[in-house]
Each structure stands twice: as structure tokens, then as C-alpha cells.
VEXKETI-480592 format. One record per residue: residue number from 1; x, y, z of N, C-alpha, C in turn. Coordinates in Angstrom, 2 decimals. Layout:
% VEXKETI-480592
 num   neast  nnorth     nup  caeast canorth    caup   ceast  cnorth     cup
 NUM       X       Y       Z       X       Y       Z       X       Y       Z
...
***
This chain:
% VEXKETI-480592
 num   neast  nnorth     nup  caeast canorth    caup   ceast  cnorth     cup
   1    8.61   -8.09    7.85    8.22   -6.55    8.34    6.86   -6.33    7.98
   2    6.41   -6.84    7.02    5.15   -6.56    6.53    3.99   -7.09    7.51
   3    2.87   -6.35    7.72    1.95   -6.85    8.53    1.13   -8.16    7.82
   4    0.68   -8.76    8.99   -0.20  -10.06    8.59   -1.34  -10.04    7.78
   5   -1.95   -8.65    8.02   -3.00   -8.27    7.27   -2.82   -7.34    6.17
   6   -1.76   -7.85    5.19   -1.61   -6.90    4.16   -2.67   -6.87    3.15
   7   -3.48   -7.85    3.02   -4.53   -7.72    1.99   -5.71   -7.23    2.50
   8   -5.67   -6.29    3.66   -6.91   -5.66    4.07   -7.35   -4.51    3.17
   9   -6.07   -4.06    2.37   -6.51   -3.02    1.26   -6.81   -3.74   -0.05
  10   -7.86   -3.60   -0.54   -8.15   -4.24   -1.78   -7.18   -3.81   -3.08
  11   -6.84   -4.81   -3.52   -5.75   -4.50   -4.65   -6.22   -3.40   -5.77
  12   -7.40   -3.40   -5.90   -7.93   -2.40   -6.93   -7.64   -0.94   -6.07
  13   -7.92   -0.91   -4.96   -7.57    0.54   -4.44   -6.10    0.87   -4.13
  14   -5.35   -0.14   -3.83   -3.82    0.12   -4.11   -3.36    0.35   -5.30
  15   -3.69   -0.28   -6.19   -3.08   -0.18   -7.62   -3.54    1.29   -8.19
  16   -4.76    1.53   -7.94   -5.23    2.78   -8.40   -4.37    4.21   -7.71
  17   -4.10    3.83   -6.43   -3.54    4.97   -5.62   -2.18    4.96   -6.51
  18   -1.42    3.90   -6.42   -0.05    3.86   -7.05   -0.12    4.42   -8.63
  19   -1.23    4.09   -9.22   -1.16    4.61  -10.68   -1.52    6.21  -10.72
  20   -2.01    6.69   -9.68   -2.36    8.12   -9.63   -1.17    8.87   -9.37
  21   -0.30    8.23   -8.34    1.09    8.75   -7.98    2.03    8.48   -9.07
  22    1.78    7.68   -9.94    2.85    7.62  -11.05    3.84    6.65  -10.71
  23    3.42    5.46   -9.86    4.37    4.60   -9.22    4.02    3.26  -10.00
  24    5.17    2.60  -10.58    5.01    1.39  -11.28    4.64    0.42  -10.14
  25    3.59   -0.44  -10.42    2.86   -1.29   -9.47    3.89   -2.44   -9.20
  26    4.45   -3.06  -10.33    5.16   -4.32  -10.19    6.42   -3.89   -9.35
  27    7.22   -2.78   -9.58    8.39   -2.42   -9.19    8.09   -2.10   -7.44
  28    6.99   -1.29   -7.18    6.58   -1.15   -5.84    6.46   -2.35   -5.05
  29    5.75   -3.30   -5.63    5.36   -4.71   -4.71    6.71   -5.54   -4.67
  30    7.53   -5.52   -5.65    8.88   -6.18   -5.55    9.55   -5.51   -4.39
  31    9.68   -4.27   -4.40   10.53   -3.65   -3.20    9.82   -3.72   -2.08
  32    8.56   -3.54   -2.09    7.75   -3.84   -0.74    8.13   -5.16   -0.20
  33    7.82   -6.18   -0.84    8.18   -7.52   -0.52    9.48   -7.77   -0.04
  34   10.51   -6.91   -0.64   11.99   -7.32   -0.32   12.15   -6.20    1.05
  35   11.29   -5.82    1.51   11.54   -4.73    2.73   12.31   -3.47    2.38
  36   11.95   -2.99    1.24   12.62   -1.54    1.03   11.80   -0.56    2.15
  37   12.77    0.03    2.75   12.27    1.12    3.79   11.27    2.19    3.16
  38   11.41    2.71    1.93   10.60    3.74    1.47    9.39    2.91    1.09
  39    9.40    1.90    0.39    8.12    1.37   -0.27    7.10    0.94    1.12
  40    7.77    0.59    2.43    7.09    0.12    3.68    6.45    1.31    4.24
  41    7.11    2.39    4.29    6.69    3.56    4.73    5.41    4.10    3.85
  42    5.52    4.20    2.61    4.56    4.42    1.57    3.22    3.55    1.79
  43    3.44    2.16    1.96    2.32    1.28    2.07    1.67    1.77    3.46
  44    2.38    1.87    4.51    2.02    2.11    5.92    0.89    3.45    5.83
  45    1.40    4.30    4.97    0.67    5.58    5.08   -0.60    5.37    4.30
  46   -0.55    4.64    3.06   -1.72    4.06    2.19   -2.41    3.57    3.05
  47   -2.10    2.29    3.87   -3.00    1.66    4.91   -3.63    2.36    5.74
  48   -2.83    3.50    6.48   -3.37    4.08    7.70   -4.61    4.83    7.12
  49   -4.40    5.56    5.81   -5.49    6.34    5.23   -6.48    5.60    4.84
  50   -6.26    4.50    4.37   -7.51    3.71    4.00   -8.22    2.95    5.05
  51   -7.66    2.67    6.41   -8.46    2.16    7.43   -9.24    3.27    8.17
  52   -8.56    4.44    8.01   -9.18    5.82    8.55  -10.42    5.76    7.77
  53  -10.43    5.74    6.48  -11.72    5.86    5.63  -12.47    4.94    5.87
  54  -12.34    3.73    6.13  -13.17    2.60    6.37  -13.80    2.82    7.64
  55  -13.28    3.13    8.65  -14.05    3.52   10.01  -15.07    4.53    9.80
  56  -14.85    5.40    9.10  -15.72    6.48    8.92  -16.98    6.06    8.05
  57  -17.10    5.15    7.31  -18.09    4.62    6.70  -19.01    3.89    7.68
***
């Protein structure tokens, strides 16, 4: 279910966002890789916002 380009978001950016949101990085990644719907939606939103920001630069 994950996109092939999952590594388009630099890890430092993803980890910083998760840390600010108070989300455990290890647990998030485990659930994401096990196709948990909540984590997939969160990642998709982070990915969309990151890609929008990248296009503006």
C-alpha cells in the first residue's frame, strides 16, 4: 500500500514532524510498514504537504 517513492521525504524532516506531534517514531514506522490505516493517512498528509512545499521552492 505504501508508494514506491516513500523515501522522497528526507528522514530528518519526517522524524522532526513526528517529534513535534509527539508521535513515537519507531511505533509509527512499524505501524506504517504494517499498513495501519491511521499511519498511512498521516504519512500521506505529511507527504502531500512536503511535496507542495518542495514545488514552491
